[in-house]
C-alpha positions, -999 to +999 in steps of 0.1 A: +117+017-227+135-003-201+138-039-211+124-069-188+155-086-191+174-057-161+145-072-140+156-112-143+150-127-107+178-133-087+162-160-064+175-163-024+173-186+003+141-196+005+124-180-018+144-195-046+129-227-036+093-214-038+092-184-055+100-155-083+091-126-096+083-125-133+095-093-149+067-078-174+062-050-197+046-020-187+051+004-216+062+033-194+096+045-180+077+066-152+076+056-118+047+033-104+044+035-066+004+022-067-010-014-078-041-035-069-043-071-079-082-080-087-074-113-091-046-133-109-056-116-142-067-085-138-044-056-120-046-018-121-011+003-114-006+044-106+024+064-106+038+098-116+027+122-144-009+108-141+003+075-151-029+047-150-021+014-163-047-021-164-039-053-173-067-080-179-043-113-188-024-119-159+004-091-169+011-102-208+003-071-215-002-038-196-027-009-214-022+027-202-061+042-189-050+080-187-074+103-165-076+133-188-063+165-177-046+145-148-007+148-164+009+167-138-009+145-110+011+119-088-014+090-081+001+070-050-026+048-047-049+030-066-075+002-055-096-017-079-126-036-076-128-053-111-116-047-151-137-021-151-141-004-115-108+013-101-104+044-075-069+066-078-057+090-052-032+121-064-011+130-035-001+168-031-009+202-006-045+218-015-061+205-047-035+186-060-049+155-033-077+139-053-101+112-060-110+098-094-131+068-104-138+045-131-169+024-139-157+011-175-120+002-175-104+033-176-123+048-210-140+077-184-130+089-151-148+111-126-134+128-100-149+123-072-127+142-047-107+172-044-093+185-013-106+219+002-080+228+027-047+242+017-029+227+041-042+191+040-023+165+023-041+132+012-012+102+020-036+072+009-073+058+007-086+018+017-119+003+010-139-020+028-160-028-006-170-007-038-191+017-018-172+024+018-144+036+020-117+057+037-088+083+032-067+103+052-048+136+054-014+146+073-031+165+104-042+209+096-040+229+127-028+198+149-055+174+138-056+148+113-074+150+085-099+118+076-129+116+049-155+086+045-175+074+018-210+053+018-222+055-022-193+045-041-173+079-037-201+097-052-200+115-017-169+123+007-177+133+041-148+146+066-151+127+105-154+155+130-119+161+139-129+155+177-131+121+169-093+119+162-068+122+191-047+153+185-009+151+163+020+153+178+044+188+171+068+167+136+035+138+130+022+135+096+013+104+073+034+084+045+021+091+013+042+057-002+023+031-018-009+039-006-009+011+020-004+031+048-042+032+059-057-007+062-090-020+063-102-056+076-140-068+080-170-046+073-159-017+099-123-020+109-097+007+103-057+019+110-035+045+098+004+045+100+026+076+110+060+089+115+082+116+118+083+124+151+067+095+168+058+062+147+020+058+158-010+035+141-049+049+146-077+028+150-112+030+143-138-002+154-166+015+138-164+021+100-137+060+104-161+076+134-138+077+162-101+070+166-077+058+196-041+057+189-013+033+200+028+037+195+049+012+176+083+005+184+092+016+144+119+039+142+116+074+143+127+112+129+129+127+097+117+101+071+109+070+096+079+060+108+053+029+098+049+034+058+024+001+051-005-018+071-019-051+072-044-073+089-053-109+082-082-107+112-096-078+133-071-089+159-034-100+140-017-071+116+016-062+107+029-028+101+064-021+083+085+010+075+114+021+088+137+052+079+136+057+036+165+078+042+188+048+053+171+022+039+195-005+047+191-003+083+171-030+098+163-015+133+125+000+139+113-019+103+084-040+117+060-045+143+028-071+153-004-069+170-026-093+183-054-074+198-067-051+168-033-020+170-043-016+208-006-020+214+024-026+194+061-052+196+087-054+171+087-094+162+115-116+166+132-106+137+130-079+110+125-085+073+171-089+063+168-061+036+160-030+055+132-003+051+097-019+036+072+003+021+046-023+020+038-055+031+012-082+015-001-116+019+001-148+001-014-182+002+008-210+005+009-249+009-021-239+027-007-215+051-005-171+051+032-165+043+037-124+041+059-106+015+075-072+021+094-050-007+114-022-005+142-009-024+170-032-017+147-060-024+120-084-011+114-104+022+095-136+027+075-145+062+060-180+061+048-174+100+029-146+104+063-114+103+078-130+132+108-142+112+120-133+075+140-144+051+153-126+017+137-136-012+148-112-040+170-073-046+153-065-074+138-028-054+100-025-055+079+007-042+047-014-036+029-051-034-003-059-040-024-097-040-056-107-048-082-121-024-077-153-037-041-148-022-026-171-052-001-149-071+012-111-064+019-080-086+050-056-075+058-017-092+089+005-086+108+031-101+114+033-140+082+013-153+087-017-135+063-039-129+068-080-123+046-111-112+053-133-084+052-167-099+063-205-083+097-213-091+089-250-082+056-271-079+035-266-043+022-296-017-014-303-028 
């Protein structure tokens, strides 16, 4: 087991005065790629070798919630709603792309969806609420594959291929942290792409129809949009870059103020380079953004326009609860940490 001392926080700049990562013991050494925080007490994590973990005490202890028969699956995405209810998505070609659900804290899991198309590869899912969700796959025959549920995942229905813009040659999604797809409100959804072009597809009607826009994020092999977050129906951020060149700062961030119709580069990019996931915090009555990647984590307190380094510990994914009062992050070798205050905040 990897010891917590390896992950001791190294606060820098803004982060050293306000925030730090507090390492936690996950009980595993597998790569963790998905995380979903319900509140400061309850969070779920997922990863390689069919791994699903859960904490109900703020991360003091993490327990395994194994999915029977899923040892060979890679769970890149987890979406949790309580200490009892959570969804996990596994990636891979053909029937390796699956969605499972538990309603009893991981004691039992039901297989809700198995991808029937040999050429499809599902990258992520997101939920407006416990019953309504959406997931997307890389393109098949030049069209992206999107499925939706309106009954808590009991049934997943494909969106008509004609409702989605055609894919360009060499374009695909990234199954990084499961956050290259995002939802907001009760009907808005977006998913990000990369490869030959870094685009974002947008739906304002719960996935029934889609439009597309180009972002200024990096393009090429291993490059594009890895994570999306919208704090209103209009304002949002896309993060990514090139994971094969993690120190490169160019083309790692884009902002929108019109719901994803247009995207522009911010004044400054995260100093750590490529970032695989972004989440929001509320600090001193303001919204902050926190971004993570293999070279560390960064913080923005002005909606992503400028950034400051927080820490050099690498993570793959980060999640904050609806209260935005903390965050959990996961990474290599079973790494889990919780974001805590390094100094008292103003009332």
